[in-house]
N, C-alpha and C positions, 0 to 999 in steps of 0.2 A: 306455827313458828318455822317457816321455811328457811330462815336464816341461821338457825342453830340446829344441827343434826348430829345424831349419834355417829361416832367415828369408830367403827369396829376394827380398823386397821392399826390404831394406836393403843398404847398401854392404857387400860381402863383406870389404873391408879393415878396416872399423871394427866391425861387429856381424854376424858370420856366423850367429848364433843368437839366439833369444829364449827367455826363461824364462817359464813359466806364472806369471802374477801371483797365482794362488791357492796357489802352493807355500808350505808352511809353513817357518818357520825351521829346525825340526828336519829336515824332509825335504830342505831345501836343503843342509844339512850332510851328510846321507847321500849326496846326489848328488855333492857335492864329493869325498867319500871314494871313491865308486865311480869317478868320473872319474880321480882320481889313481891308483887301483889299476889302471885300464885303461892309463894312461900307463906305469906301471911294468911291467906285463905285456907291453905292446907293445915296450918297450925290451928286455926280456929275451928276447922271441921273436925279435928280430932276430939275436941270437946272433953278432954281429960284434964284432971288437975295437973297443972304444969309447975314443975319445980322452979325455984328462983333463977338458976342459970339458964333454963330454957326461956323464961320470961325475958331475961336480959338479952338473949340472942334475938328473940322476936322484936324486942324494942329497937335493937340496932338495925334489924332488917327494915322495920317500918321507917326509921329515920333515913336509911339509905334510899328507900323508895321515894320519900319526900324530896330528898336532894336531887335524885334523878329526874323527878317530875319538874322541879324548879329549873334544872339545867335545860330541859326541853323547852319550857316556857321562855327562857332567856333567848333561845335561838329563834323563836318565832318572830316574824316582823310585827312591829307595834301597830 
């Protein structure tokens, strides 16, 4: 993930990362989908009983991933 890097110069509480300003719209959506997939995989790898609020959050992450992937599909030539 060369396009998203840790930003040690900014306040960790507000902006722990920076995004490459040359990142295209399409590539940004691909990165969003990848990050969401990592969040889902991390959650599944924990393999611990998950409380209802955590399941709800993971459901929202999974939905966001699907929307991001659809956005990328819409931008590809037919």
